[in-house]
PLY file of the C-alpha trace (Angstrom):
ply
format ascii 1.0
element vertex 494
property float x
property float y
property float z
element edge 493
property int vertex1
property int vertex2
end_header
46.87 -82.96 -68.43
49.00 -80.41 -66.60
51.34 -80.90 -63.66
49.69 -79.48 -60.55
48.92 -79.80 -56.85
52.46 -80.43 -55.76
53.26 -83.45 -57.91
56.90 -84.09 -58.82
58.12 -82.81 -62.17
56.98 -85.04 -65.00
53.98 -86.40 -63.06
50.32 -85.70 -63.81
46.87 -86.44 -62.43
44.43 -88.67 -64.30
41.21 -90.48 -63.46
40.91 -94.22 -63.79
38.29 -93.67 -66.48
40.92 -91.80 -68.49
43.64 -94.34 -67.79
41.72 -97.59 -68.17
38.99 -99.41 -69.96
36.70 -100.55 -67.15
35.02 -103.96 -67.32
36.02 -104.75 -70.94
34.47 -107.66 -72.83
36.22 -110.41 -74.76
36.14 -110.33 -78.55
33.38 -112.43 -80.05
35.68 -114.68 -82.10
36.83 -117.07 -79.34
35.74 -120.68 -79.82
33.53 -122.14 -77.10
35.96 -125.06 -76.83
38.90 -122.77 -75.99
40.34 -123.51 -72.51
40.50 -120.36 -70.37
41.23 -119.49 -66.73
38.29 -119.19 -64.37
38.82 -117.07 -61.26
36.24 -117.14 -58.44
36.69 -114.71 -55.56
38.33 -117.39 -53.42
41.09 -117.76 -56.03
42.51 -114.32 -55.18
44.76 -114.30 -52.11
44.08 -111.21 -50.00
47.51 -111.30 -48.38
49.72 -111.60 -51.45
47.37 -109.82 -53.87
47.79 -112.59 -56.43
45.63 -115.14 -58.24
46.60 -118.39 -56.53
43.88 -120.92 -57.36
42.47 -120.35 -60.85
40.88 -123.35 -62.56
40.67 -124.18 -66.24
37.25 -124.13 -67.91
35.97 -124.10 -71.48
35.18 -120.61 -72.75
31.65 -121.60 -73.76
30.89 -122.56 -70.15
31.88 -119.18 -68.65
31.57 -116.54 -71.37
28.07 -115.56 -70.21
27.19 -114.37 -66.73
30.78 -113.75 -65.66
33.34 -110.94 -65.71
35.82 -110.96 -68.62
39.54 -110.15 -68.31
42.89 -110.85 -69.95
46.57 -110.96 -69.07
47.64 -107.57 -67.71
44.21 -106.55 -66.40
43.78 -105.49 -62.79
41.04 -107.30 -60.84
39.65 -105.45 -57.81
36.89 -106.82 -55.56
33.97 -104.44 -55.17
31.91 -106.33 -52.57
32.22 -106.29 -48.78
34.19 -107.74 -47.03
36.42 -108.85 -49.92
37.25 -105.29 -50.92
38.21 -104.28 -47.37
40.33 -107.42 -47.02
42.39 -106.50 -50.09
41.29 -109.00 -52.72
42.89 -107.55 -55.84
45.38 -108.90 -58.37
47.04 -108.38 -61.73
45.98 -111.17 -64.07
49.09 -112.97 -65.29
49.67 -116.39 -66.82
46.04 -116.97 -67.78
45.29 -119.98 -69.96
45.43 -118.71 -73.55
45.81 -115.21 -72.11
42.16 -114.76 -71.18
39.94 -115.47 -68.22
36.47 -115.14 -66.73
35.45 -114.85 -63.12
33.04 -113.62 -60.52
30.97 -110.56 -61.34
32.10 -109.07 -58.02
35.34 -107.89 -59.63
35.94 -104.56 -61.29
38.33 -105.11 -64.20
40.68 -102.30 -65.25
42.63 -102.53 -68.52
45.35 -99.90 -68.94
45.28 -97.76 -72.11
49.07 -97.57 -71.92
49.80 -94.61 -69.63
49.87 -96.65 -66.41
51.46 -99.99 -65.58
49.03 -102.59 -64.23
51.36 -103.32 -61.31
51.54 -99.61 -60.42
47.75 -99.34 -60.53
47.36 -102.54 -58.52
49.63 -101.22 -55.75
47.72 -97.94 -55.64
44.36 -99.68 -55.26
45.71 -102.03 -52.57
46.48 -99.15 -50.23
44.54 -99.23 -46.97
43.72 -95.54 -47.41
42.17 -96.20 -50.83
40.10 -99.10 -49.55
38.93 -96.98 -46.63
37.79 -94.26 -49.02
36.02 -96.87 -51.15
34.28 -98.27 -48.08
32.64 -94.91 -47.42
30.99 -94.96 -50.87
29.53 -98.47 -50.67
25.91 -98.89 -51.61
23.74 -101.70 -50.24
22.35 -104.10 -52.76
20.73 -107.49 -52.21
22.35 -108.78 -49.05
25.75 -107.05 -49.33
27.24 -103.64 -50.03
29.31 -102.83 -53.11
31.53 -100.02 -54.31
29.77 -98.08 -57.10
31.40 -97.91 -60.51
31.41 -94.11 -60.33
33.91 -94.26 -57.49
36.32 -96.23 -59.66
35.79 -94.00 -62.69
36.38 -90.82 -60.70
39.42 -92.03 -58.76
42.32 -89.64 -59.43
45.70 -91.29 -59.73
49.12 -89.56 -59.55
50.83 -90.77 -62.73
54.64 -90.72 -63.04
56.57 -91.14 -66.29
56.47 -94.76 -67.45
60.16 -95.33 -66.78
59.70 -94.09 -63.22
56.66 -96.34 -62.80
58.90 -99.30 -63.63
61.41 -98.20 -60.97
58.64 -97.69 -58.40
57.15 -101.11 -59.08
60.57 -102.79 -58.84
61.34 -101.01 -55.57
57.93 -101.87 -54.10
58.29 -105.49 -55.19
61.59 -105.74 -53.30
60.19 -104.03 -50.20
56.98 -106.01 -50.23
58.84 -109.30 -50.60
60.76 -108.42 -47.44
57.56 -107.51 -45.59
55.89 -110.70 -46.81
58.78 -112.79 -45.49
58.56 -110.98 -42.14
54.78 -111.41 -42.02
55.00 -115.12 -42.82
57.61 -115.59 -40.11
55.45 -113.75 -37.58
52.39 -115.76 -38.61
54.18 -118.97 -37.59
54.94 -117.73 -34.06
51.41 -118.16 -32.56
51.37 -121.79 -33.72
54.80 -122.36 -32.21
53.64 -120.76 -28.96
50.61 -123.05 -28.88
52.80 -126.11 -29.55
55.21 -125.06 -26.83
52.28 -124.45 -24.48
51.00 -127.97 -25.02
54.50 -129.30 -24.34
54.72 -127.28 -21.12
51.38 -128.62 -19.89
52.36 -132.19 -20.78
55.65 -131.79 -18.91
53.83 -130.23 -15.94
51.35 -133.07 -15.51
53.89 -135.83 -16.16
56.02 -134.43 -13.37
58.88 -133.47 -15.70
58.47 -129.72 -15.16
59.26 -130.02 -11.44
61.77 -132.91 -11.53
64.48 -130.49 -10.40
62.19 -129.17 -7.65
61.51 -132.69 -6.30
65.19 -133.52 -6.28
65.76 -130.84 -3.62
62.95 -132.08 -1.34
63.33 -134.84 1.29
61.45 -138.03 0.46
59.64 -137.93 3.79
57.44 -135.02 2.69
53.75 -135.55 2.10
52.74 -137.23 -1.14
49.55 -137.26 -3.24
47.96 -139.81 -0.90
47.75 -137.07 1.69
46.02 -134.78 -0.77
43.50 -137.44 -1.72
42.79 -138.24 1.94
42.07 -134.55 2.56
39.79 -134.47 -0.49
37.95 -137.56 0.72
37.52 -136.13 4.20
36.18 -132.89 2.75
33.68 -134.85 0.67
32.61 -136.76 3.77
32.15 -133.50 5.62
29.89 -132.30 2.81
27.64 -135.26 3.40
27.96 -134.80 7.17
28.34 -138.51 7.78
30.39 -140.18 10.45
31.58 -143.25 8.59
34.84 -143.05 6.65
33.44 -144.64 3.48
35.15 -142.08 1.21
38.56 -142.14 2.91
41.31 -142.74 0.39
43.46 -145.78 1.15
46.20 -146.61 -1.40
45.94 -150.22 -2.58
47.23 -152.36 -5.40
44.03 -151.43 -7.23
44.97 -147.75 -7.57
43.74 -146.20 -10.78
46.23 -146.41 -13.62
46.39 -143.58 -16.11
47.81 -143.46 -19.65
51.41 -142.84 -18.50
53.64 -143.35 -15.47
53.71 -140.73 -12.73
56.40 -139.82 -10.22
56.38 -142.09 -7.17
54.76 -139.49 -4.94
51.92 -138.76 -7.41
48.60 -140.56 -7.92
45.85 -140.76 -10.52
42.34 -139.71 -9.49
39.04 -139.41 -11.31
37.29 -136.07 -11.62
34.47 -137.56 -9.55
36.93 -138.14 -6.68
38.16 -134.57 -6.82
34.88 -132.70 -7.07
32.16 -131.84 -4.60
29.98 -134.69 -3.45
27.04 -132.31 -3.00
27.49 -130.12 -6.08
28.28 -133.03 -8.39
29.34 -132.60 -12.01
26.44 -131.33 -14.08
25.50 -129.48 -17.24
23.31 -126.39 -17.44
20.24 -124.83 -19.02
18.60 -126.96 -21.71
16.22 -124.36 -23.17
17.44 -120.85 -22.38
14.66 -119.10 -24.27
14.99 -115.65 -25.80
17.54 -113.01 -24.89
16.44 -111.15 -21.75
17.98 -107.69 -21.31
19.09 -107.28 -17.71
18.64 -111.01 -17.08
21.03 -113.68 -15.83
24.28 -114.14 -17.84
24.57 -117.50 -19.64
27.91 -119.09 -20.54
27.86 -121.06 -23.81
30.51 -123.01 -25.72
31.48 -119.90 -27.70
32.14 -118.06 -24.43
34.80 -120.55 -23.32
37.99 -120.08 -25.29
41.74 -120.01 -24.70
41.33 -121.14 -21.09
39.12 -118.14 -20.27
35.49 -117.13 -20.07
34.89 -114.38 -22.64
32.62 -112.16 -20.59
32.16 -109.34 -23.10
29.62 -111.19 -25.27
27.60 -113.22 -22.75
23.91 -113.44 -23.58
21.31 -113.32 -20.81
18.32 -115.45 -19.88
15.15 -114.73 -17.93
15.42 -115.08 -14.12
12.61 -117.65 -14.04
14.60 -119.90 -16.44
17.70 -119.55 -14.25
15.61 -120.46 -11.20
14.88 -123.87 -12.76
18.62 -124.63 -12.89
19.99 -123.62 -9.50
22.28 -126.70 -9.57
24.39 -125.18 -12.36
24.43 -121.61 -11.07
28.02 -120.41 -10.70
29.70 -119.02 -7.58
33.13 -118.48 -9.16
36.01 -120.94 -9.02
34.25 -123.77 -10.89
35.91 -125.59 -13.77
33.89 -125.35 -17.00
34.25 -127.96 -19.76
32.44 -127.87 -23.09
30.75 -131.21 -23.73
28.58 -130.76 -26.85
29.76 -129.84 -30.34
33.25 -128.56 -29.61
34.54 -130.97 -26.98
37.11 -130.04 -24.36
37.31 -126.26 -24.13
38.18 -125.54 -20.52
38.16 -122.50 -18.23
37.93 -121.57 -14.57
34.87 -119.42 -13.85
36.15 -116.10 -12.49
34.54 -114.41 -9.49
33.10 -111.82 -11.88
30.61 -114.37 -13.30
29.22 -115.36 -9.91
25.46 -115.71 -10.30
25.70 -116.64 -13.98
24.46 -119.97 -15.32
25.76 -122.36 -17.99
24.24 -123.80 -21.14
23.44 -127.45 -21.81
26.67 -127.81 -23.81
28.84 -126.76 -20.85
29.60 -128.92 -17.78
30.45 -127.57 -14.35
32.92 -129.15 -11.90
33.42 -127.80 -8.38
36.84 -129.03 -7.11
37.48 -129.85 -3.46
40.48 -128.32 -1.67
43.40 -128.76 -1.60
43.03 -129.49 -5.33
42.78 -126.07 -6.99
40.40 -125.40 -9.90
43.39 -124.24 -11.94
45.06 -127.61 -11.41
42.12 -129.51 -12.88
41.65 -126.97 -15.69
45.28 -127.15 -16.79
45.28 -130.93 -16.47
42.26 -131.14 -18.78
43.98 -128.89 -21.32
46.96 -131.23 -21.77
47.12 -133.03 -25.13
46.73 -136.36 -23.30
43.52 -135.31 -21.54
42.14 -133.71 -24.71
42.65 -137.04 -26.50
40.69 -138.82 -23.75
37.84 -136.30 -23.81
37.53 -136.65 -27.58
37.70 -140.44 -27.42
35.00 -140.63 -24.75
32.60 -138.39 -26.67
29.85 -139.91 -28.80
28.39 -138.75 -32.09
24.64 -138.25 -31.82
23.23 -135.21 -33.61
26.45 -133.57 -32.50
29.52 -134.78 -30.68
28.58 -135.18 -27.02
30.53 -136.09 -23.90
28.10 -137.23 -21.20
28.61 -136.20 -17.59
29.14 -139.79 -16.44
32.05 -140.25 -18.81
33.51 -136.89 -17.82
33.36 -137.86 -14.15
35.55 -140.91 -14.80
38.30 -139.01 -16.63
41.58 -139.40 -14.74
43.91 -136.54 -13.88
47.27 -136.65 -12.08
47.44 -135.46 -8.47
50.75 -134.32 -6.98
51.68 -133.44 -3.40
50.08 -130.16 -2.36
53.27 -128.14 -2.29
54.34 -129.51 -5.68
50.93 -128.69 -7.18
51.39 -125.12 -6.01
54.88 -124.98 -7.52
53.65 -126.39 -10.84
50.80 -123.89 -10.99
53.26 -121.09 -10.24
55.54 -122.17 -13.10
52.67 -122.71 -15.53
51.22 -119.29 -14.66
54.59 -117.65 -15.31
54.71 -119.39 -18.68
51.17 -118.30 -19.57
51.97 -114.68 -18.71
55.12 -114.89 -20.82
53.20 -116.45 -23.69
50.62 -113.67 -23.69
53.37 -111.07 -23.75
54.92 -112.84 -26.72
51.55 -112.93 -28.48
51.16 -109.20 -27.90
54.69 -108.63 -29.22
53.83 -110.61 -32.37
50.65 -108.59 -32.89
52.61 -105.36 -32.42
55.34 -106.50 -34.82
52.76 -107.54 -37.40
51.07 -104.14 -37.15
54.49 -102.49 -37.55
55.19 -104.50 -40.72
51.78 -103.51 -42.11
52.44 -99.88 -41.21
55.83 -99.92 -42.94
54.26 -101.47 -46.04
51.55 -98.82 -46.21
54.15 -96.11 -45.57
56.21 -97.37 -48.49
53.14 -97.31 -50.73
52.29 -93.76 -49.66
55.85 -92.60 -50.38
55.71 -94.28 -53.78
52.61 -92.33 -54.82
54.06 -89.05 -53.55
57.16 -89.51 -55.68
59.44 -90.05 -52.68
60.39 -93.71 -53.11
62.72 -93.54 -56.14
64.73 -90.81 -57.85
63.19 -88.78 -60.68
64.97 -88.34 -64.02
64.18 -84.98 -65.71
65.04 -86.30 -69.19
62.34 -88.99 -69.10
59.21 -88.49 -71.17
56.67 -86.80 -68.87
53.41 -88.47 -67.98
51.46 -85.71 -69.75
52.87 -86.83 -73.11
51.97 -90.45 -72.47
48.50 -89.41 -71.33
48.01 -87.37 -74.49
48.65 -90.46 -76.58
46.34 -92.55 -74.40
43.63 -89.89 -74.71
42.97 -90.89 -78.29
41.63 -94.25 -77.07
39.66 -92.83 -74.15
35.84 -92.89 -74.45
34.08 -89.68 -75.50
32.55 -89.24 -72.05
35.99 -89.08 -70.38
37.21 -86.63 -73.04
34.25 -84.34 -72.39
34.91 -84.45 -68.66
38.52 -83.37 -69.18
37.40 -80.54 -71.46
34.99 -79.33 -68.78
37.69 -79.60 -66.13
40.06 -77.43 -68.22
37.41 -74.80 -69.00
0 1
1 2
2 3
3 4
4 5
5 6
6 7
7 8
8 9
9 10
10 11
11 12
12 13
13 14
14 15
15 16
16 17
17 18
18 19
19 20
20 21
21 22
22 23
23 24
24 25
25 26
26 27
27 28
28 29
29 30
30 31
31 32
32 33
33 34
34 35
35 36
36 37
37 38
38 39
39 40
40 41
41 42
42 43
43 44
44 45
45 46
46 47
47 48
48 49
49 50
50 51
51 52
52 53
53 54
54 55
55 56
56 57
57 58
58 59
59 60
60 61
61 62
62 63
63 64
64 65
65 66
66 67
67 68
68 69
69 70
70 71
71 72
72 73
73 74
74 75
75 76
76 77
77 78
78 79
79 80
80 81
81 82
82 83
83 84
84 85
85 86
86 87
87 88
88 89
89 90
90 91
91 92
92 93
93 94
94 95
95 96
96 97
97 98
98 99
99 100
100 101
101 102
102 103
103 104
104 105
105 106
106 107
107 108
108 109
109 110
110 111
111 112
112 113
113 114
114 115
115 116
116 117
117 118
118 119
119 120
120 121
121 122
122 123
123 124
124 125
125 126
126 127
127 128
128 129
129 130
130 131
131 132
132 133
133 134
134 135
135 136
136 137
137 138
138 139
139 140
140 141
141 142
142 143
143 144
144 145
145 146
146 147
147 148
148 149
149 150
150 151
151 152
152 153
153 154
154 155
155 156
156 157
157 158
158 159
159 160
160 161
161 162
162 163
163 164
164 165
165 166
166 167
167 168
168 169
169 170
170 171
171 172
172 173
173 174
174 175
175 176
176 177
177 178
178 179
179 180
180 181
181 182
182 183
183 184
184 185
185 186
186 187
187 188
188 189
189 190
190 191
191 192
192 193
193 194
194 195
195 196
196 197
197 198
198 199
199 200
200 201
201 202
202 203
203 204
204 205
205 206
206 207
207 208
208 209
209 210
210 211
211 212
212 213
213 214
214 215
215 216
216 217
217 218
218 219
219 220
220 221
221 222
222 223
223 224
224 225
225 226
226 227
227 228
228 229
229 230
230 231
231 232
232 233
233 234
234 235
235 236
236 237
237 238
238 239
239 240
240 241
241 242
242 243
243 244
244 245
245 246
246 247
247 248
248 249
249 250
250 251
251 252
252 253
253 254
254 255
255 256
256 257
257 258
258 259
259 260
260 261
261 262
262 263
263 264
264 265
265 266
266 267
267 268
268 269
269 270
270 271
271 272
272 273
273 274
274 275
275 276
276 277
277 278
278 279
279 280
280 281
281 282
282 283
283 284
284 285
285 286
286 287
287 288
288 289
289 290
290 291
291 292
292 293
293 294
294 295
295 296
296 297
297 298
298 299
299 300
300 301
301 302
302 303
303 304
304 305
305 306
306 307
307 308
308 309
309 310
310 311
311 312
312 313
313 314
314 315
315 316
316 317
317 318
318 319
319 320
320 321
321 322
322 323
323 324
324 325
325 326
326 327
327 328
328 329
329 330
330 331
331 332
332 333
333 334
334 335
335 336
336 337
337 338
338 339
339 340
340 341
341 342
342 343
343 344
344 345
345 346
346 347
347 348
348 349
349 350
350 351
351 352
352 353
353 354
354 355
355 356
356 357
357 358
358 359
359 360
360 361
361 362
362 363
363 364
364 365
365 366
366 367
367 368
368 369
369 370
370 371
371 372
372 373
373 374
374 375
375 376
376 377
377 378
378 379
379 380
380 381
381 382
382 383
383 384
384 385
385 386
386 387
387 388
388 389
389 390
390 391
391 392
392 393
393 394
394 395
395 396
396 397
397 398
398 399
399 400
400 401
401 402
402 403
403 404
404 405
405 406
406 407
407 408
408 409
409 410
410 411
411 412
412 413
413 414
414 415
415 416
416 417
417 418
418 419
419 420
420 421
421 422
422 423
423 424
424 425
425 426
426 427
427 428
428 429
429 430
430 431
431 432
432 433
433 434
434 435
435 436
436 437
437 438
438 439
439 440
440 441
441 442
442 443
443 444
444 445
445 446
446 447
447 448
448 449
449 450
450 451
451 452
452 453
453 454
454 455
455 456
456 457
457 458
458 459
459 460
460 461
461 462
462 463
463 464
464 465
465 466
466 467
467 468
468 469
469 470
470 471
471 472
472 473
473 474
474 475
475 476
476 477
477 478
478 479
479 480
480 481
481 482
482 483
483 484
484 485
485 486
486 487
487 488
488 489
489 490
490 491
491 492
492 493
């Protein structure tokens, strides 16, 4: 094998068929009672590239119908999406040195010219997996990388001593990137925890305690807000009597925690339209109707938003049966079947859409803003109530009557506006931090792939001209290569 195509001195090209025995079998002299490691696909961690959850089985139970491997072999997933996700590992620490596992692994056993860890790093490159993806062939249900792709893969092979230095350097670099990645992975959870704390503080009155301290006590309180809501509800009914007028009494509703003196508890029924009362949507939407009416389902309500990009559509005649739940924009949506308590405000862009049976619609009455109710329902305290009030039938269900009686805090109008302003600023900041985490994670991944690319170009560690060249090691390994690979090399040299 000659040095060529710009490889560093002492390096050489070789195919994996030349370098490795592919899918070897165990010797036939192992006792069926011998404990061995069993490795299903789920036991290989796609992030670390290690076997993390092998189980011990008796050899007689797994010797047939499974892939065979031993300590030092490289396992590489050939099926989608496991291959693309990076499920590959070097088998180490197997029980009695041998293992069996899913048939969806290719197993590569070095003939001595390449270190398993060097080979493993090469095959974990994103560029290599991308090339493998283009060769996939569809079988029963899923696509797989053909064996010919593995056999014909050409690997730049350094001297063995240099391979050791490359592996050691990559291990150090990849440990650093793993630590950075793990730290970044924690940030979204911390942001979510902090977000829940912010919402709790907002609707307990703690977030604006400093704001209230600067306001005279004679300013309007939540009673004024609730009187305005009641009057608006009366106007909807166009009645003269003041039967809905809010009058504070000793029987005021008591929520799960104490509120500031100027705040009050109110039920969702009190705060929503008396005409467009709380309701759920379409029971039987029928088949998808191209060009029809958009339908918002549970899966379309996530993270406090309506995910408009994937809305399905229903026939106009189905929508016409459910005019009560047709959206105008500005409604509060709450999921009430299956996944309980996802909340969002319907944006103006979904005006004319309808909602599914598993989604409830609330139309708040001014001066209580839809965002106020939505954020109140997203607090940990309200989420606990929504879950507690739901009932298990075929699926978890929160009925509309129970939802209507859920209590939310109401603050003075100007304080509600100030709280929403502060919460909005936090949400904008949180999204920026999420984007920064995503960008940093992509940068770490890019640095890792860059280090791998440099390693296989001979640019990661220094070369030593006195080391035995790869061609000499390959020549020794050639004696154990199968006849087919030898013939291929002879043809390539001719």
